[in-house]
C-alpha positions in Angstrom: 95.0 -11.0 55.1 94.5 -14.8 55.2 96.8 -17.0 53.1 97.0 -20.7 52.9 100.3 -22.3 54.0 101.3 -23.0 50.4 100.6 -19.4 49.4 102.6 -18.0 52.3 105.5 -20.4 51.5 105.5 -19.4 47.9 105.7 -15.7 48.7 108.6 -16.3 51.2 110.5 -18.3 48.6 110.3 -15.4 46.3 111.8 -13.2 49.0 114.6 -15.7 49.5 115.3 -15.5 45.8 115.3 -11.7 45.9 117.8 -11.7 48.7 120.1 -14.1 46.9 119.9 -11.9 43.8 120.8 -8.8 45.9 123.8 -10.6 47.4 125.1 -11.8 44.1 124.7 -8.4 42.6 126.6 -6.8 45.5 129.4 -9.3 45.3 129.9 -8.5 41.6 129.7 -4.8 42.2 132.3 -5.1 45.0 134.6 -7.1 42.9 134.5 -4.4 40.2 135.2 -1.7 42.8 138.0 -3.5 44.5 139.7 -4.0 41.1 139.2 -0.3 40.2 140.2 1.2 43.6 143.5 0.0 45.1 143.3 -0.3 48.9 139.5 0.0 49.2 139.1 -3.7 50.1 141.5 -3.4 53.0 139.8 -0.2 54.2 136.4 -1.9 54.1 137.7 -4.7 56.2 139.2 -2.2 58.7 135.9 -0.4 58.9 134.1 -3.7 59.6 136.6 -4.5 62.3 136.2 -1.0 63.9 132.4 -1.6 63.9 132.6 -4.9 65.7 134.9 -3.4 68.3 132.6 -0.5 68.7 129.7 -2.8 69.5 131.8 -4.7 72.1 132.8 -1.4 73.8 129.2 -0.4 73.9 128.4 -3.6 75.8 131.3 -3.1 78.1 130.5 0.5 78.8 134.1 1.7 78.1 133.3 5.3 77.3 136.9 6.5 76.8 137.9 3.8 74.4 134.6 4.2 72.6 135.2 7.9 71.9 138.6 7.1 70.4 137.2 4.3 68.3 134.5 6.6 66.9 137.1 9.0 65.7 139.1 6.2 64.0 135.9 4.9 62.4 134.9 8.4 61.1 138.4 9.0 59.6 138.3 5.5 57.9 134.9 6.3 56.4 136.1 9.7 55.2 139.1 8.1 53.6 136.9 5.5 51.9 134.5 8.1 50.6 137.5 10.0 49.1 139.0 7.0 47.4 135.7 5.9 46.0 135.0 9.4 44.7 138.3 9.5 42.8 137.1 6.5 40.9 133.6 7.7 40.3 131.9 5.7 43.1 130.1 6.4 46.3 129.8 4.5 49.6 126.3 3.4 48.5 127.8 1.4 45.7 129.2 -0.9 48.4 125.7 -1.5 49.8 123.1 -4.1 48.6 120.3 -2.8 46.4 116.9 -4.3 47.3 113.7 -4.4 45.4 112.1 -3.1 48.5 114.4 -0.9 50.6 111.8 -0.7 53.4 112.0 -4.3 54.4 115.3 -5.2 52.5 113.5 -8.0 50.7 112.5 -9.9 53.8 108.8 -9.2 53.6 108.7 -7.9 57.1 109.4 -4.6 59.0 109.8 -5.8 62.6 106.9 -8.1 63.2 104.6 -6.5 60.6 104.2 -7.6 57.0 105.7 -5.0 54.6 103.5 -3.2 52.1 105.4 -5.2 49.4 104.3 -8.5 51.0 100.7 -7.4 51.1 100.9 -6.5 47.4 102.6 -9.8 46.6 99.8 -11.6 48.4 97.2 -9.8 46.3 99.0 -10.6 43.1 99.3 -14.2 44.0 95.7 -14.5 45.0 94.7 -13.0 41.7 96.9 -15.5 39.8 95.6 -18.5 41.7 91.9 -17.5 41.7 91.3 -18.9 38.2 89.4 -15.7 37.2 92.2 -13.1 36.9 91.5 -12.0 33.4 87.7 -12.0 33.5 87.7 -9.7 36.6 89.1 -6.9 34.4 85.7 -6.7 32.7 83.3 -8.2 35.3 83.3 -6.2 38.5 81.2 -3.6 40.4 82.5 -0.8 38.2 81.2 -2.3 35.0 78.0 -3.6 36.5 74.8 -2.2 34.8 71.1 -2.8 35.3 70.2 -2.0 31.7 69.6 -5.6 30.8 67.0 -6.1 33.5 63.4 -5.1 32.8 60.5 -3.9 35.1 58.3 -6.9 34.0 57.2 -9.6 34.3 56.8 -10.2 38.0 58.3 -13.4 39.2 55.6 -15.3 41.1 58.1 -16.9 43.5 59.7 -13.6 44.6 56.9 -11.1 43.8 59.5 -8.9 42.1 60.5 -7.9 38.6 63.9 -8.9 37.1 65.2 -5.4 37.8 64.0 -5.5 41.4 65.6 -9.0 41.9 68.8 -7.7 40.4 69.0 -4.6 42.6 68.3 -6.7 45.7 71.1 -9.2 44.8 73.6 -6.4 44.1 72.8 -4.7 47.4 73.3 -8.1 49.1 76.7 -8.5 47.4 77.8 -5.0 48.5 76.8 -5.8 52.1 78.5 -9.2 51.9 81.8 -7.5 50.9 81.5 -4.7 53.4 80.8 -7.0 56.3 83.1 -9.8 55.2 85.6 -9.5 58.1 82.9 -9.0 60.7 80.0 -11.3 59.7 80.2 -14.9 58.4 77.8 -15.2 55.5 77.3 -17.3 52.3 75.4 -16.6 49.1 73.4 -18.8 46.8 72.5 -17.4 43.4 70.0 -19.3 41.3 68.0 -18.7 38.2 68.0 -19.4 34.5 71.1 -19.3 32.3 72.5 -15.8 31.5 70.8 -13.7 34.2 74.0 -12.5 35.8 74.8 -15.1 38.5 78.4 -15.6 37.6 78.9 -11.8 36.9 77.8 -11.0 40.5 80.1 -13.7 41.9 83.0 -12.1 40.0 82.1 -8.7 41.4 82.4 -10.0 44.9 85.5 -11.9 44.1 87.3 -8.8 42.7 86.3 -6.6 45.6 87.6 -9.1 48.2 90.8 -9.9 46.3 91.5 -6.2 46.0 91.4 -6.0 49.8 93.8 -9.0 50.1 91.4 -11.9 50.7 92.1 -15.3 49.2 89.4 -16.3 46.7 89.2 -19.5 44.7 86.8 -20.0 41.8 85.8 -23.3 40.3 83.0 -24.6 38.1 81.2 -27.5 39.7 82.9 -29.8 37.1 86.4 -28.5 38.1 85.6 -28.8 41.8 84.5 -32.5 41.7 87.4 -33.3 39.3 89.9 -32.0 41.9 88.1 -34.0 44.7 88.1 -37.1 42.6 91.8 -36.9 41.7 92.7 -36.3 45.4 90.7 -39.2 46.7 91.1 -41.9 44.0 94.4 -40.9 42.2 96.3 -39.6 45.3 97.3 -36.6 43.0 99.6 -34.3 45.0 98.5 -31.1 43.3 94.8 -32.1 43.7 95.4 -32.8 47.4 96.9 -29.3 47.9 94.0 -27.8 46.0 91.6 -29.7 48.1 93.2 -28.2 51.2 92.9 -24.8 49.7 89.2 -25.4 49.1 88.7 -25.6 52.8 91.0 -22.8 53.9 90.6 -20.0 51.4 88.6 -16.9 52.6 86.0 -17.3 49.8 85.2 -20.3 47.6 83.1 -19.8 44.5 81.3 -22.8 43.1 79.9 -21.8 39.7 77.2 -23.7 37.7 76.3 -26.3 40.3 74.2 -28.9 38.6 76.0 -28.9 35.2 78.4 -31.6 36.3 77.6 -35.3 36.1 75.9 -35.9 39.4 76.4 -39.2 41.2 76.7 -40.4 44.8 80.4 -39.3 44.9 79.6 -35.7 43.9 76.7 -35.5 46.3 78.8 -36.8 49.2 81.8 -34.6 48.3 79.6 -31.5 48.0 78.3 -32.1 51.6 81.9 -32.6 52.8 83.0 -29.3 51.2 80.1 -27.3 52.3 80.0 -28.7 55.8 83.8 -28.3 56.3 83.7 -24.7 55.3 80.7 -24.0 57.5 82.6 -25.5 60.5 85.6 -23.4 59.7 83.4 -20.3 59.1 84.8 -19.8 55.6 82.4 -18.1 53.2 81.1 -19.7 50.1 79.2 -18.5 47.0 77.3 -21.0 44.9 75.5 -20.3 41.6 73.2 -22.7 40.0 70.6 -22.9 37.2 68.6 -25.3 39.3 65.5 -24.2 41.1 65.1 -25.1 44.8 63.0 -28.2 44.1 65.5 -29.6 41.6 68.3 -28.8 44.0 66.7 -30.9 46.7 66.1 -33.8 44.3 69.6 -33.7 42.9 71.8 -33.1 45.9 70.0 -34.8 48.8 68.2 -33.4 51.8 71.5 -33.0 53.8 73.0 -30.6 51.1 69.7 -28.8 50.6 69.4 -28.3 54.4 73.0 -26.9 54.6 72.2 -24.4 51.8 68.8 -23.3 52.9 69.9 -22.9 56.5 73.2 -21.2 56.0 73.1 -19.3 52.7 71.3 -16.1 51.6 69.2 -17.2 48.7 69.1 -14.7 45.8 67.1 -15.5 42.7 67.9 -13.7 39.5 65.3 -13.5 36.7 64.8 -12.0 33.3 66.0 -12.6 29.7 69.4 -14.1 28.9 71.8 -11.2 29.0 74.3 -12.9 26.7 71.6 -13.2 24.0 70.7 -9.6 24.6 74.2 -8.4 24.0 74.6 -10.5 20.8 71.4 -8.9 19.3 72.4 -5.3 20.0 
């Protein structure tokens, strides 16, 4: 599961907070028990002292003294259990309570990330993806072909809207299934409302559910971040710019709807080229046809997309309009 440095640091800070909470909770509980059970504090200190001595004897290899100390430690623990029971407590009441007992709120079991860390990463990825809510309704489980017809045949693809849609969906499933083994990028193009953003969201949810980091931006949002980072030296924008280059999957939606100028053209090349060099996958959707894409974003950008992206054209009637009229 790939996380950016800032994402990893954010999760680890949450574990530090959990550990502080557990310590404070234990200190309060111990204070209440010490007040309610006379002599229990001194007995706890004695048990701690015995435990330290036991560890030293183990290192020294003193078997006889170790046997005697074990008996003393067992008797002290029995006495502690009895004193606590008289006041309605158990030895567990003197132990910290963690949100995750498996890793004791450290995030790790040995050198491996705990299951709670993996879930925290998925939750964070969803929150930061910009599309958390929409993915509840736009995903592979809710995908349907009923809005795509068998006609007319698109002359550029030689396929009907339904055939184009099925081909694109199959490519999306393959993209997800092979994501960790094969570096690939997708470019969806076609008129407004034919399902380009929906398919991007399907891929995004499938990958985030498996713990991959996904960031979604409209082209306007993308270039706004890059502009703030470059010209305003905005700290948040600079961090977002770094995340653009390092996240597992970047989705750029509606390329061509922003105000296009020399800055946006050059920054698009920087973003696409950097992700290609790092072998980080990107999905782009656009209402522009390929000729218009060439005219708008320069030969360099066009070459990067044509050479390194799977081109998927979606055709047919506007699905949003179809839904409104039903």
